[in-house]
N, C-alpha and C positions, 0 to 999 in steps of 0.2 A: 797580365796576371794581377797586378794592383786594379784596374779598373774591374775586373770578373771579383775579385775578394769585397772591391765596396759595391756592385750591384748585388752581391749574396748579404750584405750586412743591411743594407739597404731591405733587400726584401722580406729578411728576418724583421727590421725594426717595424716595418708596414706591418707583418704578421701580426707583433705582439699587440701593434695598435688596435688591429681590425679584432683580435680576441678581447682585447681590453671592452670596446664598444659593444660588443656581442656581448659580454659578461654584462655592458651596465645596461643594455636594453632589456635582457632577460630579469635581472633585477629591478628594474622600473615596471614590468610587465607582471611580475609577481606582485609586487606590492601594490600594485591598480586593482589586482584582481582579488589580494585578499584582503584591503581596503573596501571594496566594492560588496564582497560577501560579507562584512563587518556591517554594513550599510545596510545591505537587502535581507540579511540573514532574517528568520521570524523571532518577532518580539526583540530584536535588538536593532542598534543605530538609529537612524533617524524615525521615529515615530510620527504617524497620522496627527496634525495639530487636531484638536476639537474633540468633538463626539463622533464616533463611527461605529457601524456594525463589521463586523469582521465577517467575512466569507471563507469559508476551507471546504476542500476537496477530499471525500474520498472516491479514489478511483482504482482500478486495476486489481489487482491480485493482491488479497490484504494475508500479511504474514507478522510474526513478531518484530517490532522497529521501536527501538529505545529514544533512537532522536523522534519519531513523530510523540513519543511520550514526554520527553523533555520540552516540545515546541507546544504541545497542548497546555501544559505547566505554566510556560509564559505568557500564554494567551488568557489563561484565567489572571492572572498578576496584571494585564495590560488596561488600557482606559478605554477599550470596546467597552459598548454598552450592552451588546446581545452578540450572537454569533448564530448564523445560518449554517447549518451542514448540507452539503449537497452531495449525496450520492449516487454513484453510476458505478457497481461492483457486480461481479458473481460469488464475491465471496474469497475463500482462502482457506487458511488455518483455523482449528478451534480455538488453540491458544492465542494466534495473533487475533482473532477477531474477540475473545475475551479482553487481550489488552488493551484493544483498542475500544472496546467499550467500558471497559472500566475506566479510561482516561476521561473519558468523553463525558462519565458520569460524575466526574469530578469537576469537568469545565460545568456540565450543567449545576452543579452546586453555586456554583461561583459567577454564572451570566446567564442570563434567558436564551435558552439555545432552543430551535426548532430545526428540523430535517427536511430539505426537499428531494425526494426521489427525483434523478431526472430521467432515468432510461431503465436502471436496474437494481434493486437490493434484496439481492438472493443470498439465503444461508447466511454465513459468515456478514457480509453485506447487511442482512437485515439485523443482527443480532447489534452491531453498529448503530442501526438505525434508531434500535429500541431504547438506545442512551436518554434521548429527549422525551419532552413528555410530549410534544406534538409531532406527528408526520404528515407530510402534505406530499404528493402522487399525483404526477400528470395523467389524464385517463387512460393514456396507454402502456404506463410505465410496468414494470414486470415487478411484483411482490411476492416474497416468502421461500420456497423452498426450504420447509423448518425439516430439515432432518440432517445426518451426520454420515461422511462415507468413507469408507476403508476401500482403497483400490490396488490392487497389485498384478503384475502380468504372471503367466506361469506359462513357459516354455517346454514343457516335457515333451510334447508331441513335436515340435520342431528338432528338440536335443536328439531323441530317436530318429529321426528320419536322417539327419546330417551324420548320426555314428560317433555322439558325443556324451558321457556320463560324468557327471559334477558327484565328486567324492568330498565328504567333509567330515572333520572331528570335532563334536561339539560335548559341551558339558552336559546337558540336559536334553529331554526331547523337543521343548519349545524354544529353546534357543535361538534366535534368529528364523521363527518360525512367524509366516508363511517364508519358503525362500524362493519360488518362482523355477527353483530347479528339479523339485518333485510335487508328486499330486498334495494337498492340503489333508494334513489330517483330521481325524475329528475332534482331536483337544487342540490341535491349533485353531481351528476354525473356530470353537466354543470359547476359545480365549478372544480371538478378535472382536467376538459377537458381541464377548460381555462390555469390553470398554466401547466399542461402538452403541451399545444400549446406554449405556451408564451417560456417555456424553448427549446421546439423544435425549434422557429426560432431564438432563441438566437444561440444555435447548427449550424443551416444552415447557418446563418450570419457569426460564426466564419470559418466554412470552406470554405464560398462565399470567406471571405477575406484573408484566410491565404492561399488558394490553388488559387486565381485569376482566380476564374470559374465565369462563366455567367450565368444566371438565366435556361438555358435549359441543361448546363451542370451540375449544381446543381443539379435540378430536376432526372437528371437520374440516380444519387447515391445517392439519401437522401431518399430513400424509406424503410430503414430500414435492409437493407439487407448487405452479408458481401461479400467480394471480394475478390479470390486468387491475390498474387503478381504481377502474370503478368496479370491478369485483371486490376490492381489497376494505373499499369504505364499509358496507354491509357488514362485512365479514371481523370488521373493527380491527385488519393488522394496520390500518391509515386512518388518520382522523380527516381526510378532506382532501379532495383534488383543487389543481391548483401549481402555483409556479412560484417563484421568488417574491413577485409583488402578492401573493398572496401570503407568504410566509411575514412579509413586512405588517400587513395587514392586521396578521393576528398581534405581531409582538407590539403593534400602537394600542390594539384591542383590549390583549390581555394581560401585556406587561409595560405600558403605559410609556413604551420606546417609540419616538416619532417616526412614521413611517418615511419620513422627510430626508432622515437622518443618512447619510453618506457609507454606502456597503464599498468596503475594502478588500482585497483579495491577501490572505493570510498561509503562506506557503508553511506546509508542516515538512518540508524537506530542504537541509540545506544546500545553497545554491553550488557550492563547491563539489557535489557530489551529482550534479544533474549531469547526465549524459552528452546534452547539447555544450555543454561546456568542454569536455574534452573534445570535442570536436575544434572550437573555436581556438582551445588551447593549445594543441596541437597543427594546427594551421600558422597559428604563429612562429612556434617554434621553426617549423618547416620553410618561415618566408626568413626566418632567421641563418639559415642553413644547418639548423640541427634537425636533419629529417631523421636518423637515426634514433632519436629521442622521440620524434612526434610519432613516429611507427609505433613505439613501445609505449606511447601515452593510450595513443587506439588500441592495441591489443589488450591494455590493462583497463580501459572503458569497457570491451566489448567481455570479456572476461568476468568484469560485474555484474553486467547487464545477463547474462548467463547464469550466472550464481543465485542472482534475484529471480529468476525461474525456479528454482530448486523449491519443493515445498515438503518439508519432514513433518509427520505426523498425521494425525485424521483431519478430515478435509469437512468443511462445513463451504460446500462451492458448488454451485449450478453450471449446469451445461444444457443444449439442447440435446435431446436424445437423439442417436444414429441409427439410420435403418441397418437390421442385420444383414 
């Protein structure tokens, strides 16, 4: 019995030691990750030595992002001699695009800035591109899609087929209209059309002002279509064809920033929010025997990724038309 009691005590002692070292390993890993994030976070930590040109990227769907606003503010206060903005996006929400445009305009007031359209600058992404005084695109880049969209599904025929009726009580006829569960009334359609046209006029005014177009030139390009880079130059949607080397040459000629100045990436997203980090962290926790926590971390990351796909409000977004 004494031997069994000693063995139990030893096992418990070993478990406590193992728990202590696991906790120490987790703490060390967290300190290392947080320290790396501070060093690598945009505008913080170790800054590039000497003169440099900041390269930022606008990619994917555009929506409101206060962290991006703050990152651009830090960039404006940095030692960067100029900024090259690479755009490759179909657009996003009008409010998100407006927020990004205003942030980039503030940056433009502090640093020489040029936009390079890599593949696509449509709708809200073109709004962002308008922030710069000079826009460069590749020959086959897609530019434009000047317009505003409000889409909603209508399930009335499907509900009739399966015998479901949605009932509701609301304070006024236009509350939560259109709902998708009933035919859209003329009043609801008129209300939605009014806000779409108002946002469209704002978009048109922005293009006209930033690209110095008259009404005839504006009407030619503001019908919602996209143009190639080659088409966009004579239409004055962009200024010239080229790539980052072209942008460097323009900065040297017009802004006296040497084309030989090193170009360094500047991230607009905090490193701790990147989805890839969640996978690495989850793997680390699983390796330390904390598989339950790893699973929760992966699930949290997936839910965040799904949440980012939600787009609320009016859209300034382009997608290729599909066949009916």
